C-alpha positions as CSV (number, residue, x, y, z in Angstrom):
1,M,265.4,-49.5,175.4
2,D,268.1,-51.9,174.2
3,F,268.7,-52.9,170.6
4,P,266.9,-56.3,170.7
5,E,263.8,-54.7,172.2
6,F,263.9,-52.0,169.6
7,M,264.1,-54.5,166.8
8,Y,261.2,-56.5,168.3
9,Y,259.0,-53.4,168.3
10,L,260.0,-52.6,164.7
11,E,259.1,-56.2,163.6
12,S,255.8,-56.1,165.6
13,D,254.9,-52.9,163.8
14,G,255.7,-54.4,160.4
15,K,258.7,-52.2,159.7
16,L,261.3,-54.9,159.3
17,P,261.6,-57.1,156.2
18,T,261.7,-60.3,158.2
19,R,259.0,-62.9,157.7
20,A,257.2,-61.9,160.9
21,G,257.6,-58.2,160.0
22,K,256.0,-58.8,156.6
23,I,253.1,-60.7,158.2
24,N,252.6,-57.9,160.7
25,A,252.6,-55.4,157.8
26,V,249.9,-57.5,156.1
27,I,247.8,-57.4,159.2
28,K,248.1,-53.6,159.4
29,D,247.1,-53.3,155.7
30,I,244.1,-55.5,156.2
31,K,243.0,-53.5,159.2
32,R,243.2,-50.3,157.1
33,Y,241.3,-51.8,154.2
34,P,238.3,-49.6,153.5
35,A,235.6,-52.3,153.2
36,L,234.3,-54.5,156.0
37,E,235.2,-57.6,154.1
38,I,238.3,-58.5,152.0
39,D,238.1,-61.0,149.1
40,M,240.8,-63.5,148.4
41,A,242.1,-61.6,145.3
42,E,242.7,-58.4,147.4
43,F,244.3,-60.5,150.2
44,E,246.7,-62.0,147.6
45,L,247.5,-58.4,146.4
46,I,248.4,-57.3,149.9
47,L,250.5,-60.5,150.5
48,N,252.3,-60.0,147.1
49,H,253.1,-56.4,148.1
50,Y,255.3,-57.9,150.8
51,G,256.7,-60.7,148.8
52,L,254.4,-63.4,150.2
53,T,251.8,-65.7,148.7
54,F,248.8,-67.4,150.3
55,D,250.2,-70.9,149.3
56,E,253.4,-70.4,151.3
57,L,251.7,-69.3,154.5
58,S,251.6,-71.9,157.2
59,S,248.4,-72.7,159.1
60,R,250.0,-71.1,162.1
61,E,250.6,-67.9,160.2
62,I,247.1,-67.9,158.8
63,N,245.7,-68.3,162.3
64,Y,248.0,-65.5,163.6
65,I,246.7,-63.2,160.8
66,N,243.1,-64.1,161.6
67,N,243.5,-63.6,165.3
68,N,245.1,-60.2,164.9
69,I,242.7,-58.6,162.4
70,K,239.8,-58.8,164.9
């Protein structure tokens, strides 16, 4: 595996502090959330843990999160 591929996998797994890496980490945390539903306050806490806020997410990023938590 070459370096760019390795970095891609780290980012996909949410282990890099890039924007995409942070969003993937948020997705992993939502999937591990113990309840079947997550409220907005808890979602904001997860986002804040990675230095993100709901207001700064683009509609594309929100769609990406929604499509990947299923």
